[in-house]
C-alpha positions in Angstrom: 12.8 9.0 -2.5 16.6 8.5 -1.9 18.3 5.1 -3.0 19.0 4.3 0.7 15.3 5.1 1.6 13.9 3.1 -1.1 16.1 0.1 -0.2 15.1 0.3 3.5 11.4 0.3 2.4 11.9 -2.5 0.0 13.5 -4.6 2.9 10.6 -3.6 5.3 8.1 -4.7 2.6 9.9 -8.1 2.1 10.0 -8.8 5.8 6.4 -7.9 6.4 4.9 -9.3 3.0 7.3 -12.1 1.7 4.7 -13.8 -0.4 3.8 -10.6 -2.5 5.6 -8.4 -4.8 5.7 -4.7 -3.8 2.4 -4.1 -5.5 -0.4 -2.9 -3.2 -3.5 -4.6 -4.8 -1.7 -7.8 -4.9 -2.0 -8.1 -1.1 -5.7 -8.9 -1.4 -4.7 -12.3 -2.9 -1.7 -13.2 -1.0 -2.9 -11.9 2.5 -6.7 -12.4 2.1 -7.0 -13.2 6.0 -5.7 -9.8 7.0 -7.1 -7.7 4.0 -9.4 -4.8 4.9 -11.1 -2.2 3.0 -12.4 1.1 4.4 -15.1 2.9 2.4 -14.3 6.7 2.3 -17.6 8.1 1.4 -21.3 7.2 2.4 -22.9 4.4 0.5 -19.6 3.1 -0.6 -19.2 6.0 -3.1 -15.7 5.8 -4.5 -14.6 9.2 -5.5 -15.3 12.8 -3.8 -17.0 15.2 -6.3 -17.0 18.4 -4.1 -15.2 19.9 -1.1 -17.7 18.7 1.5 -17.0 15.1 0.3 -13.3 15.8 0.3 -13.8 16.8 4.1 -15.7 13.6 4.8 -12.7 11.5 3.1 -10.0 13.3 5.0 -11.9 12.9 8.5 -12.4 9.1 7.8 -8.8 8.8 6.8 -7.6 10.6 9.9 -9.6 8.6 12.1 -8.5 5.3 10.7 -4.8 6.5 11.0 -5.3 7.7 14.5 -6.7 4.4 15.6 -4.4 2.0 13.8 -1.0 3.9 14.2 -1.0 6.1 17.3 2.5 6.6 18.4 4.0 4.5 15.5 6.0 5.1 12.4 3.8 5.0 9.4 4.9 4.6 5.8 2.7 5.9 3.2 3.0 4.4 -0.3 1.4 6.1 -3.4 1.0 4.3 -6.6 3.3 5.0 -9.6 1.1 5.0 -12.7 2.9 3.9 -15.8 2.1 2.9 -19.4 4.6 -0.2 -18.9 3.1 -3.6 -17.7 6.2 -4.1 -15.5 6.1 -5.1 -11.7 9.2 -4.0 -9.7 11.6 -6.8 -8.9 11.8 -8.0 -5.4 14.2 -10.3 -3.3 12.9 -13.7 -2.5 13.0 -15.0 1.0 16.2 -16.8 0.3 18.0 -13.4 -0.4 18.2 -14.0 -4.2 16.8 -11.4 -6.5 13.9 -12.5 -8.4 11.4 -11.0 -10.9 7.8 -11.8 -11.0 6.6 -14.0 -14.0 5.7 -12.1 -17.2 
């Protein structure tokens, strides 16, 4: 992602989720009242093991996206895995840059 695109996405995150750093799983704690989990496979199975299960996952994801975001812009965020225990910095609501506590 370009620097301008990253800055725009960071600003959008800060507008929508000001009480949470840009770390997806932390939304569960800060925004519990709007948190939702969609199960991707029958019986809450977590990971697809074959092509037929991948097909089920794709169909379910597409159904949710179609229902929630028809005609709207959608931002897809994927996790960046690292060996570092560092959370990206974020801007506080006041406009000052802050880093999360270590």
